[in-house]
C-alpha positions as CSV (number, residue, x, y, z in Angstrom):
1,M,28.6,-93.2,3.5
2,K,25.1,-93.8,5.0
3,K,23.8,-90.6,3.3
4,V,25.1,-91.7,-0.1
5,V,23.3,-95.0,0.3
6,I,20.0,-93.2,1.2
7,I,20.4,-90.8,-1.6
8,L,21.0,-93.6,-4.1
9,S,18.1,-95.5,-2.8
10,V,15.7,-92.6,-3.2
11,L,17.2,-91.9,-6.6
12,A,16.7,-95.5,-7.7
13,I,13.1,-95.4,-6.6
14,Y,12.4,-92.1,-8.4
15,V,14.2,-93.1,-11.6
16,S,12.6,-96.5,-11.7
17,C,9.1,-95.0,-11.5
18,N,9.8,-92.5,-14.3
19,Q,8.8,-93.9,-17.7
20,Q,11.1,-91.6,-19.6
21,K,14.4,-92.4,-17.8
22,T,15.4,-95.7,-16.3
23,I,17.9,-96.4,-13.6
24,Q,19.9,-98.3,-16.2
25,T,20.1,-95.2,-18.5
26,Y,20.9,-93.0,-15.5
27,I,23.8,-95.2,-14.4
28,V,25.2,-95.4,-18.0
29,E,25.0,-91.6,-18.4
30,K,26.6,-90.9,-15.0
31,Q,29.1,-93.7,-14.4
32,D,32.0,-92.0,-16.3
33,K,31.2,-88.4,-15.3
34,P,33.6,-86.6,-13.0
35,G,32.6,-86.8,-9.4
36,F,30.6,-90.0,-9.6
37,M,31.9,-93.3,-8.3
38,S,30.9,-96.6,-9.9
39,V,31.6,-99.9,-8.3
40,D,30.7,-103.5,-9.2
41,L,29.9,-105.5,-6.1
42,P,30.0,-109.3,-6.2
43,M,26.8,-110.9,-4.9
44,S,28.9,-112.6,-2.2
45,L,29.0,-109.3,-0.4
46,I,25.2,-108.9,-0.6
47,Q,23.7,-111.6,1.5
48,L,19.9,-111.6,1.6
49,N,17.8,-114.2,3.4
50,T,15.8,-115.9,0.7
51,D,14.4,-118.7,2.9
52,K,10.9,-117.4,2.8
53,A,11.1,-116.1,-0.8
54,P,9.1,-117.7,-3.6
55,L,11.1,-120.0,-5.9
56,D,11.2,-117.6,-8.8
57,V,12.7,-114.9,-6.6
58,K,15.3,-117.3,-5.3
59,N,16.2,-118.3,-8.9
60,T,16.4,-114.7,-9.9
61,Y,18.6,-113.8,-6.9
62,E,20.9,-116.7,-7.6
63,S,21.3,-115.7,-11.3
64,I,22.7,-112.3,-10.4
65,K,26.5,-112.2,-10.5
66,K,27.2,-108.6,-9.5
67,V,25.5,-105.3,-8.7
68,N,26.6,-102.0,-10.1
69,V,26.5,-99.2,-7.5
70,L,26.7,-95.6,-8.5
71,G,27.5,-92.9,-5.9
72,L,28.0,-89.2,-5.7
73,P,30.0,-88.1,-2.7
74,Y,27.9,-85.9,-0.4
75,L,30.6,-84.4,1.9
76,N,32.3,-81.2,0.5
77,N,30.3,-81.7,-2.7
78,D,27.2,-79.6,-2.0
79,E,27.0,-77.9,-5.4
80,A,27.1,-81.1,-7.4
81,Y,24.7,-82.8,-5.0
82,E,22.2,-80.0,-5.2
83,K,22.4,-80.0,-9.0
84,E,21.7,-83.7,-9.2
85,K,19.0,-83.4,-6.7
86,K,17.3,-80.6,-8.7
87,N,17.6,-82.4,-12.0
88,N,16.6,-85.9,-10.9
89,F,14.3,-85.7,-7.9
90,I,10.6,-84.7,-7.5
91,N,10.1,-81.9,-5.0
92,P,7.5,-83.1,-2.4
93,E,5.4,-79.9,-2.5
């Protein structure tokens, strides 16, 4: 599970920096594809400390009702994982 979170975090960073494809379009494209898991998490499960955050950040955080999480299982799924990695990640060479 930890590897899935790390992979998704890296994927989110990469996709959000790419002007041609956004994380939103990636999630929409992949959420119904076989092998992917899509879950809506209520913000009550995601508890961030906003004590030191600016007012606009606090307001934004409070306006979010749920977070959509997209996952691709890593264990026993090497072929699909490598395909996604090849198609969606920048090789650090």
